[in-house]
C-alpha angles and dihedrals in degrees: 000000000000116000123230139168132240108209124190128205091249089063097255116139134201124194114217145159127255125237098160138045112333105227133116114253140164137205145122114316112224135164132223128197106212120122093207139016102075095146089055094043095047091053094045107115090214087075092061111140095010135117105223122220115187114204092212105092103219118057130171099039095125098038125216129295126237129269096258116158127206122187092350092305130101110258096218111014133072094229140000096275147010106291105186119088096232144341124234118190141162104231124015116209109216092184112070135180132179137129092251100036115125102165143001124276089242093053090049093051091050091048089052096044092242122139121234125192129192135178096064124123094243094180090059089045090051090051089054091051091048091053100040101025132238109331138198113252142172138204114221126193121194091235095041098056128220123308130197122253113268125207106203091189089073091059133074097249093168089067089056098052104032119103114264096210139047113257132183130210136182132010103238130139100254120067118223123189106207117198107208111216092161099318122204110230092232090067087063092045092051094047091050090059085076134063093276142135110204130205110193115202138179119270095255096043112134102235096164091106096043126112112228141138097226138015120217124193114197134212121269144160137276137006113351091212088071089071098076098149093050092047089053091050091048092049088058091047090054090062088067131057107240113125119266129192127182136185128204105319086020088063091053094045092050089051092050090049090051091053102263128124135240132208139191117262120228095245105346133230115281127160146062099269109062115139120221133172141194105259115258093017141081092234104125136179134191110230144184115238141180118172140117098194131059142191117260100231092198090066097053112120117250093257091060130071140192108262099187133007133201112252094209100053106002093241119154113272099176143358135209137186113246096229110009125070095256121125140146139181129218090209127063115259087181091059110171106206087030172256108140099184093123102035088113088076088084086061089053089055090053092048089052089055092049093051092047088056090045093242 
């Protein structure tokens, strides 16, 4: 196996072996805590520009599914391609077995032009990232030459992953305008379980003159403050009363439009096992999360409230308007790879639309 180096911005270096594409890349090094779900995570647009470090030591044991499409949407993946910059793991399983596996993880990474490194103590690396925070890193191959460090948070990553064309799905009664900031496909799958007709538009699409029953703001990568046009459009939508739901980046964008502030977390929340609760209660849920920024709850206007909070660090996990049908979650109720504890929030969005139409 070809040797390569993982180099961090603090000067530390790790020698490893390649099992993916052999090219030098750079990005933000982050860890995630899920034991399973690497095909879904690697295709999640929220990982755009990031070098992903799973804490679970063995990756690749159940391979990767095929590229089947159903209803214009990938059957297994969260987008049409691998979105993260690279994958760094401890032990790579060359032997894989699963009912839907069609190829190895290594073959898939090579096909997508994405580097994969193994042979690194990822738990020690995770401890370093927990103590020092998410760091810039780069993977350097002898044949690929050196590359400069890249900070993806200074770029408009949403513009890279958002759809470039308007698409429509379903034939239901209620019309949803879905703003794609880097949408996970499972959001679409969950919405289509209901009586909905969906119009999916680019992140900077001017929807202020559109006629719809509900507005949905998807997840996406990077710094929410990079999405100025969308924040302005949202601010105008908040002056009305039509229902709004947001997920992940959508939560941050809704907060910014309302007048609150966001900030960068030390190392972010990434994984399928993050506990949240309804403030002031013992009602808890296990959630899937993937974000590096959060809403500053202290800056929320008086007519807004915290809907969910993180049990581990008390960060804001959702917001809601006190009188209008606007709400958003920082976590992913559509979690693909699990858990599905909060999937009923899509039903709440539908009920808001019914009430808005007096039905």
